[in-house]
C-alpha positions in Angstrom: 0.0 -0.1 0.0 1.4 3.4 -0.9 2.4 5.7 1.9 -0.2 8.4 0.8 -3.1 5.9 1.1 -2.1 5.1 4.7 -1.7 8.8 5.7 -5.3 9.8 4.6 -7.3 7.6 7.2 -4.8 8.5 10.0 -5.1 12.2 9.2 -8.9 11.9 9.1 -8.8 10.2 12.6 -6.5 12.8 14.0 -8.7 15.7 12.8 -11.8 14.0 14.2 -10.1 13.6 17.7 -9.0 17.2 17.6 -12.6 18.4 16.8 -14.0 16.3 19.6 -11.4 17.6 22.2 -12.2 21.2 21.0 -16.0 20.7 21.5 -15.4 19.3 25.0 -13.2 22.1 26.0 -15.6 24.8 24.6 -18.6 23.3 26.3 -16.8 23.1 29.7 -15.4 26.6 29.4 -18.7 28.2 28.7 -20.6 26.5 31.5 -18.3 25.3 34.2 -21.1 24.9 36.7 -24.9 24.6 36.3 -25.9 28.0 37.6 -29.7 27.5 37.7 -31.5 24.5 39.0 -35.3 24.2 39.0 -36.7 22.3 42.0 -40.4 22.4 41.1 -42.7 24.0 38.6 -46.5 23.9 38.3 -48.7 25.3 35.6 -50.7 28.6 36.1 -54.1 26.7 35.5 -55.7 23.9 33.7 -56.6 24.0 30.1 -60.2 25.0 31.0 -58.8 28.1 32.8 -59.5 27.0 36.3 -56.8 26.5 38.9 -54.2 28.3 40.9 -51.2 30.5 39.9 -48.0 28.8 38.8 -45.3 28.2 41.4 -41.7 27.9 40.3 -39.2 27.0 42.9 -35.4 27.2 42.1 -32.0 28.1 43.4 -28.8 29.5 41.8 -25.2 28.5 42.5 -23.9 32.0 42.8 -24.7 35.0 44.8 -26.3 37.9 42.8 -27.1 41.2 44.2 -29.4 42.4 41.5 -31.1 39.5 39.7 -34.1 39.8 37.3 -36.6 37.0 37.2 -39.0 36.7 34.2 -41.4 34.6 32.5 -40.7 34.5 28.8 -42.7 33.3 25.9 -41.8 32.6 22.1 -38.6 34.2 20.9 -37.5 35.0 24.5 -40.0 38.0 24.7 -40.7 38.7 28.4 -44.3 38.1 29.3 -43.9 39.1 33.1 -41.1 40.4 35.2 -41.6 38.7 38.6 -38.7 40.4 40.3 -36.1 43.1 39.4 -33.0 43.8 41.4 -33.6 40.8 43.7 -30.8 39.6 45.8 -30.1 35.9 45.4 -27.9 33.9 47.5 -26.1 30.8 46.4 -28.1 27.5 47.2 -31.0 29.5 48.7 -34.4 28.4 47.5 -36.6 31.0 45.7 -40.3 30.6 45.0 -42.0 32.7 42.4 -45.8 32.9 41.7 -47.2 33.7 38.3 -50.8 34.2 37.6 -50.6 33.9 33.8 -50.8 37.6 33.3 -48.4 40.1 31.7 -46.9 43.2 33.4 -50.0 45.2 32.7 -52.2 42.5 34.4 -53.7 41.3 31.2 -53.9 37.5 30.5 -51.1 36.3 28.3 -51.9 34.5 25.0 -52.3 30.8 25.5 -49.0 29.0 24.7 -45.7 27.8 26.3 -43.7 29.9 28.8 -40.4 29.5 30.4 -38.5 30.8 33.6 -35.6 33.3 32.7 -33.1 34.4 35.4 -30.7 37.1 34.7 -27.5 37.4 36.9 -25.9 40.7 35.6 -22.8 40.6 37.8 -22.0 37.1 36.4 -22.9 37.9 32.8 -25.5 35.0 32.9 -28.9 34.9 31.1 -30.3 31.6 31.9 -33.6 30.2 30.5 -34.9 26.9 31.9 -35.7 24.5 29.0 -38.9 23.1 30.5 -41.9 25.0 29.5 -45.2 25.8 31.3 -48.3 25.4 29.1 -50.7 28.3 29.6 -54.5 28.2 28.6 -57.1 30.7 29.4 -56.3 32.6 32.6 -59.5 34.6 33.4 -60.5 32.6 36.6 -57.0 32.6 38.1 -56.7 34.9 41.1 -54.2 37.7 40.5 -50.7 36.9 41.9 -47.1 37.5 41.0 -43.7 37.8 42.5 -40.8 36.0 44.1 -39.6 35.4 47.6 -36.6 33.8 49.1 -37.3 30.7 51.2 -34.0 29.9 52.8 -31.3 27.5 52.2 -32.2 24.3 50.3 -31.9 21.0 52.1 
């Protein structure tokens, strides 16, 4: 077998290994620690519009003096800001309540919504991938906001 034919597969294998190592390095350098962990999430209401406000419980791994907590819809458009300038402490549980309404108090469009937590001092903009499905919200009592619950167990 000529030398050039043996070099081709070896070079391809070497390039594949280098690409894999680079992908692993980039992934680890961009997200060394999971910064947001969701503990519990409930829907704002049932599909028929009856029920209770949504409750989202989470914690972050870093202290943040001025976090912003939002519910976002399609294309990351904020539907409701639940807290702005909120102090978060590492490993401390936070529970947010959302009634399925926007910042003006109007019911949001039926669809899927997600939790977004902004940590400006860390340069983090985190959106939890799991979505809440929202139907009609007329009969859900008005509610909204976040509170710190204390250290998680």
